N, C-alpha and C positions, 0 to 999 in steps of 0.2 A: 546505447549506440543507435544512431539514426538508421532508418531503412537503407538510405543511400550508402552510408559508410559500411553497413553490414554486407550489402551486396558486393562492394568492392573488395572487402576482406575475404569473402567466400569465393569470389571469382576474379582472382588477380590476372588470369590469362585474358580476360575480356579487356581490361585496362591496357595490357601489353599489345593486344591486337589493335585497339583503338589508336594508341600512340604510333604504332608501326604503319597504320593506314593513313595517318595525317599527311597532307601534301607539304606542310611546312617542316623544316628541320627542328629537331628538339634534342638537347643534350642536358643531362643533369649532373651537377657538381656537388661534391661534399667539400665544405669550406672549413678550414681550421685557421688558427692564428698565423701559422707559418706557411701554409700551402693551400692550393686548390686542386682537387683531384676529380677527374671525370669518372663517373660511375655508371652512366647509361647514355646511349645515343639511339635514336630511332632509325628506321630504315631510310627515310628521306634524307637524313643528315649524311648517311654514308653514300647515298647516290649522288647528292649534290657536291659534297666535298672530296669524294674519292677515298676517304679513310675507311678502313675495314673495322669491324667490331673489335677485333683483337688489338688494333692499334690505338683504340680509344682509351683503354685502361692504362697503357704504358706512356701515353703522352697527354699533353693538354692541347689538342688540335685546334680548338676554337680560338684559344688565346694566341696560339702560334700562327693561325691562319690570317690574322688581321694584317692587312697591308700597311696600315698606319696605326701604330700602337700609341696610346696616350695614357700615361699614368693618371692624369687628371680625370680622364673619362672614366676609368675604372674606380677611382676613389669616389667620384660622384655616384657611380652605379651602386657601389657597395654601401654608400651612405643612404641611398634610397632603399636598398634591401634591408638594412638595419632598421629602418622605419617601417618595414613591412609594406613597401610601395613598389610598384612596377616601374622600371626604367627602360626607355627605348631610345634608339638612335640609328640614323642611317650611316652605314660604314662600307668601305670597300674591303672585301675579304679576298682570300685566295685559296684555291683548291690545293690538294696534295701535289698536283703537278705544277703548281705555281701560277696557273691562270687566274686572273682576278674576276670578281663578280660583285655587284652591288647587293647589299642585304639590309633589310630592316631587322635590327637586332633588339630583342626584348629580354631583359633580365627580370625574372619572376621569382620572388621568395617562396620557399616551400617549408612547411612545418611537418614534423613527424611526432610519434608518441615519445620518442627519446629526445628529451630537451637538450641533451648535451651535443647532439648532432645538428649541424647548420647546413641545410641544403638550399640550393637555388637552381633554377632551370634557365637555360638560354634558348630562346626560339629564334630561328632565322627564316625570314621570308625572302626568297630570291626576287629582287625587283630590278634586275638588269634590263629586261625588256622595257619596263616602265621608264627607267632612267634614259634608255636610248631614245624612246619616243619623246620624252621630255626635252632631251638635248637636241633632237632633230627639230622639235617644235620651237625651241629657244633660238636655234640657228636660223630657222625660217623667219621667225619674228624679227630677229636682228637684221636679216637681209631686207625685210619689208621696211623696217625703220630706217635703214641706210638709204633705201630707195626713196622713201618719203623725204628724208633730209636733202637728198640731191634735188628732188622736185621742188621743195620749198626754197632751196637756195637759188635754183633757176628762176622761180617765180619772183623772188625778191630782186634778183638782178634785172630780170625783164621789166619788172614794175619800175625800178629806178631808171633804167635806160630809156624807157618809153615815156614815162610820166614827166621826166625832167624837160625834154623838148616840148611836150604838150603844154606844160605849165607856161613856157615862154610864148608859145603860139596863142593860147587862149588869153593869157594876161595882156599881151600886146593888142589883141582885138578889142578887149574891154577898154583899154586906154584910147584906142582909135575911135571907138564909138563916142567917147566923151570929147573928141576934138571936132573941128569944123571939116566936114567932108562934102564933096560933090556927090550927086546922085550916083554917078558911075563908080566913084571910090567906095561909097557905101555898099553898093552891090558887090564889089570885090571883097570887101571885109566880111559881108554876110556869107559869101561863098567859102571864104577861109574858115570862118567860125563853124559853118555847117559841116564841112569836111573834117575839121578837128574834133568836133563833138561826135561824129560818127565813128572815128577812129578810137576816141576815148571810150565810147560805148562798148566796142569790141574788147578793148583792154579790160574794162570793168567786168564784162561778162566772164572772161577767163578767170580773173582773180576772184570774183564772187563765187563762181562755181567751185573753185578750190576751197574757199572758206566754208561753204556749205557742206562739201564732201568731207572735210576734216572734222566736222562736228564742233568746231570752235565758234560757230555763229552765236552771238549773244542776242537773245530774245528779250525785249523790254516789256514791262507792264507799267504804263503811265497814262494819265488822262490826256485826251486830245479831242479836238472837234473834227468828227468824221466828215461832215458836210463841207466845212471850210477847206480841209486838206484835199478833198476830191475836186472841189471847184478850182482851187489853185493849180492842181495837176492839169485839169482840162484847159485852163488858160494858157498853159505852156505848150499844150499839144494842138491848140486850135490853128496856129499858124501852119503847122505841118499838114493838117487836114485841108486847110484853105488852099494850099499850094496844089493839091490834087483835086480841088473843087468837090470835096466830100462834105457831107453833113455830119457834124460831130455833136452828139446829144448826151446829156446827163440827166437822168430822171430819178427822183426820189419818190417813194410812196409816203403817205402822210405819217405812218407810224415809225419810220426809221429814226432812231434817236441820233442827236447830233453829238452829245457828250458821252463818250465811251472810254473804257480803260483797256489798252492793248498796246501793240507795237505800231506806231504810226508810220515809221520808216518802211518796215517790211510790208505792211498793208498797202501803202501807196506804191511800193515797188512792184508788187504783184499786179495791181491794176494797171500801172504804167506799162509794164512789159506786155500785158495782154492787149491794151488799147494801141500801143505802138505797133505791135504785130498786125493788128487788124487794119490800121492805116496803111502799113507797108504792103499788105497783100490785097488791098481793095483798090480797084482802078476807078470805079464809079459807084455812086449810091450813097450809103451812109454807114456810120459806126455809132452805135448807141450803147450806153451803159445804164442798166436798170438796177436800182438799189432797193431791196425789200427787206422788211423784218419778217423772218420765218418762224422764230420761236422766242418767247420771252419767259424767263423764270424770275425768281425772287432777286437773284444777284447777277444773272447772266442774260445776254441777248445773242441770238444767232442771226447774222446778217448775210443775205445772199446778194452777190454781185453777178449780174448777167452781162457779158460782153458779146454783143451781136454785130455781125458785119455782113455786107453783101459782096464779099470778095471772091477770090478764086476757089475757095473751099479746099477740103482735104479728101483725097480718095479714101473710100471706106476701108480698104485693106490696110491702110496706114494709120488708122485712128488709134489702134492699140499700142503703137510704138511712138506716137508723137511726143511723149514726155521723156523719151530716152535721151541720153547725152548725145550731142552732136547729130541730132536727128532733125531732118526737114522732110517736107512732103516728097521732094524729089531733087535730083541733082540740078534740074532745070531751074527750080526756085532759088537754089543757092547761087547759081551764076547770075540769074536775072535780078534777084532782090538783095543778095548779099547776106551777111550775118554769119554767126558761128554755129548756129543750131543749138546753142546752150540756153537760150531765153526761156523756153517752155520747161526744160529740165529744172532750171533754177526756180521758176514759178511753182512747179510741182513740189519740190523739196521745201520751199518756203511755206507753202500752204500746209504741208504736213507738220512742219515745226510749230505752226500756229494752231495745231490741233484742228485743222479745217479739212475740207474736202473739195476736190475739183473734178469736173466731168466735162466732156466735149461731145458735141453733135455737129455734123457737117455734111453738106452735099456738094460734090465737086461742081464748080461753076455757078453755084447759087449763094454760098456763104457759110459762115461758121458761127457757132454759139458756144461760149465757155460759161460754165456756172461754177462760181466759187462760193463756198459757205465758210464763214469765219466766225468763231465765237468771241464775244467781247464781254468784259465785266461792265456792269452799270456804273455810271458816274453822274454826279451833279456838278453844276457850275459852282466853283468855289475859288477861294483865294489862290490856290495853287494853279488852277487853270488860268486865272487872270494873269498870274505871274509869267506863265509859259507864253501867253499871248503877248505880253509886254516885251519879253525877251526876244520874241521873233520879229519885232518891229525893226526896220532898218536903222542903222546908226545915223545920227545927224552930223552934218558938216561941222568941222572945227572941234569935234568931240575930243580929239587928242592933241589939241593945240597946247603949246608950251611943253611938250614932251619930245624927247629925242630917243630914237631907237637905233641900235647898232645892228646892221645887217651883215652877216658873215657868210659869204658864198663865193666860190671861185669862178662861178659862171656869170659873166657880165650882164647877160640878158636877164637872168633871174634877179640880179640886184636891181636892174632898171625897172623890172615889173613891180617888185615890192616897193621901191621908192616912189614910183608913179602912183600906186594905190594909196600909200600912206600920206602923200602930199595932199590927196583929196580930202583928208580929214584933219588937215592942219598940223601934221606930225613932221618934225625934223628928222632927217635920216642921215646917218653916217655909215660909210661902207668900208668893209675890210675884205680883201680877196683871199685871205689865208688865215689859218688859226693863229699863226705867229703875229700877224698884224693886229688881230683882235686883242690879243693879250697886251700888246704895247699900248693900244688905244685905251684899254680899261685901266691901265696903271695911272693915267693922268686925267681922264675925262669922266664925266658923270652921264649915265644913260638910264632911261626909265625901264628899258627892257633890251634883250638881245635875241635876235632871230638867227639861229645857228644851223647852217647846212651840215648834214651828217657826213656825207662823202666828199672829202676834199683831198687834194694831193698833200703829201707831208703829214701834218697833224690833222686827223679827222675831227669832226665835231664832238665826239664823245671824249677823246683825250683832252681837247681844249677846254671843255666844260669842267672836267675833273681838276685841271690846273687852275681855272678861274675860282673854283670853290676853295682851293687851298691857298689862294693869295691872301696876304695880310691886310690889304686895304679894306677899311670899313665899308660895309654895304654889299660887297661882292658875294658874300655868303647867301644873301637874300634876294639879289637882283633876279627878276624873272628871266629865265633862259628857255626859249621855246624852240624845239627841234623842227627843222624843215627838211623833209626827205620824201623820196618817192617809194621807199621801202615800207610796206604797210603790214608786215606780219607781226603777230603778237610778240615774238621774241625781240624784234627790233625795237618795239615800243618799251619793252622791259629793260633793254640795254640803255635806252635814253634815261629812264627813271633812275636806274642804278648809277649812271654817271653824274646825276645831280640836276638833271633838267626838270623844269616845272610842268611842261606840257608838250604837245606833239601836234603838228598840222601836216597833212599829207598833200603832196603835189598831185595834180594841179588843184589849187584852192581859189576861191572867189574873193572878191573885194570884201563882201560882208563877213565871210568866215575869218579872214585875216584880222579885220578891225575888231570883230567881236571877241576873238581870243586875246588880243592885245589889251583891249579895254578891261576884260575880266581880270587879267593879272595886274595891270598897272593900278587899277582902282580897287583891287583885292575884293572882288564880288564873291560873296559867300555862296551864292546860288549857282555859280559856275561849276560844272562837273567835268573835271579834266579827263583826257583820254586814259591817263594812268588809272584813275578811279574806275573807269569802265572795264579796264583789263582785270583789275583786282576783283570786281564783281563777277566777271566771267569765270575767274578761277574758283570762286565760291559756288557758282551756279553750275559748273561743269558736271556732267553726269556720265554714267557709262553709256557707251554707244552700242546698242544692240546690233545695229547694222554691221559694225566692225566684227563683233563676235560671230555673226552669221557668215560673213565673208571668209574670215580666218578659218572657221570650222567647216567651210564648204557646205553649209546647211545641214550637217550631220549633228543631231542632238547629242550624241555621245561625245563627240569632239568638243562641241560647245560647252557641255557640262564639265569636261576635263579642263578646258581653259578657265572656266569660272572657279573650279576647285583649286587649280594651280595658283590663281590670284589670291584666293582666300587663305590658302595654306602658306604661301611665301611672303606676301606683302606685310602682314602684321609683324612678323619677326624681323624683316628687313627694316621696317620703320622703327621698331623698338631699338635695334642696334644703332641705326643712324642717329636717333635722338640722343642715345647715350654717348656716342663719340662726339657729337656736337656739344653736349653739356660739359664733357671733360676737356673740350678744346683740342681734340685729336682730329684736326681738319683733314689731314691726308687720309686717315682711315675712314672718315666720314665720306670723303669724295669717292673712295673705292666702293663703299656700300651704295652710294648714289649711282655709280656706274652699273652695279649689279641689278639695282631696282628698276632701271629704265625700261628694260624689255617687258617687265610684268605689266606696266601700264598699257602696253600695246595689246595685251590679251583682251582688254575691255574697251579699247578705243579712247582712252583719256589722253589725247595728244598734248593738252596743255600741261599735264603732270609730267609727261615725258620731257617736255622742254624745260620745265622747272628742275627736274633731276639732272638733266644734262648741264644746265647752267650752274647748278650747285656743285656738280663734279668738277667743272672748270674752276669755280671760285675757290675750291678747297686746295687746289694745287698751284694756283697762280700767285706769284709774289708781287707786291706785298699783299698779305691776307686782308681782305675787306670784311671785318667782323660784322659790321652793320648790314652789309648786303647779304652775308651768309645767314644771319639771324632772320632776316626778312624772307629769304628763300625757304628756310627750314619751316618757318611758321606757316607759310602758304602751302608748302608741300604736305605738311602734316594735316592741315585742314581738308585739302582735297582728297588725300588718301583715306582718311577716316570716313569721309562722306561716301566715297565709292565703295568702301568695304561694307557699310551699312546698307547701301542700295543694292549691292550685289547679293548680300545675304537675303534680302527681301525677294529678289528675283529668283535666287536659287531655291528658296524654301517654297516658292509658289509653283515650282515645276510639277 
């Protein structure tokens, strides 16, 4: 006999004291083929359940105390015990007085010297407070998610309502520029365009800020010419500087590489916002941008952009808050110069997303200097770069000659704008002011493509597209249908794809954007990357949002760790059950699991996964069932869930 077993045999009272001193409940059962008899319970069990020691031998209090009895549960537990394994489960139990409590129940097999006896122990850990915290947290997260949905819906509606008339205004000004105008008329058109662009800039700031805040911003890594992009930016800003008689300069040091790999759109957006701000707040003098190579490694270069002006400057006491949302140097600047106060906040967050750094120095009345450091990957001029340059060249006239496009839009000005643009490239245009008219025209006429407005009275663009795809006429299954809408949220784009559309263009769009996307689909250019593809890439690249974890946890490491643990504990099981119901074709049960899994993504800020789960929930209960759409949603949700689980494990293990 081992020393341990000898000690226990000679000192049984020590084991009894140990069991009675345990904070968790413990009760031992003797099991036969026909019955289960309680033979021992520790002190904690009596305190928690209210049963006395005398009552334990005459009843089976644990088995009776379960609020929800399940023969299947016990069969599974005994099967585990027979294999000499531990079985545990979370259950709602009730005390002797009938009050319920949550418990983590563990069935543990026990062996004795008498082989004929079959004993097992049940340990109960009272987890009611933990469950209450979890439920409170779940409710809070559900409230947060509901609030976010309301905000997103508001932004989508605002985007649509404001961008639609802006599309008409800017489109008409472009057409007016191409007509014969007197000097006075040209001056009026320029004033209209300037005012419209200023309003659009404010709209874009608000929507861009929401996109960055949500963590759904897609950061690209592709080759581009840094020098060329900056020079093109300065060409567009020179006129604004000239209007104020300012000197606008762009200076490169000799070592700055032209060919780099990074995100050209976000890089230029950062510099544009800073230079635009500098011009706005500078009454006389100059604005200069100095581009320098700060560090070079084998595969990476770090480039510094210094944006310096001789403007009104920023008070020293406000320098620490200048990057905050809706922050400007003073209320006076807001009234005098306009703007939302979001520009620098967007710049700050974009720089962080690019793994960069931004600092500011300023003297009131003398000027301001921003320094932005952005890392890029090295690149050589290659065929891919040449292809990008070729694709960026403007379309030639008559490039769409002999092609007819059906424009479906209930707004006559929008149809007029699109028609005017397409005529410039030799394209014939047919118009339909409703979805019903479009279907009638498609029954008897041939078109190279369809431009479809999403929001129309009666049948909207999504419903019309689904009907077109179901029509028997040859060719309608493959005809390019391109959505035109002012709603620019990811979920709107996903709905367009699910309805059977080929691509998506947001209002207001330019002449080049419209002709480029039509040319790509009519001529089936393989190099064209549709908006739908970009959204799918975003889903794959989406990661946990530490900022969301920090905000939800109030900065408390314990709460943040609890959020991560809840996600790692619940999500794999949710996903496993969801995949099983999907595989078995139980779409209603699958939708219920999707409903339950939604809030867990909020724990770690994976908003795109939340939207996928919500869309999947709706797809599983709406008739008729679209199996192809459900398969696609499940595949994408599985991919992003598995990715976030692995990333979160890495973050959690590194604490």
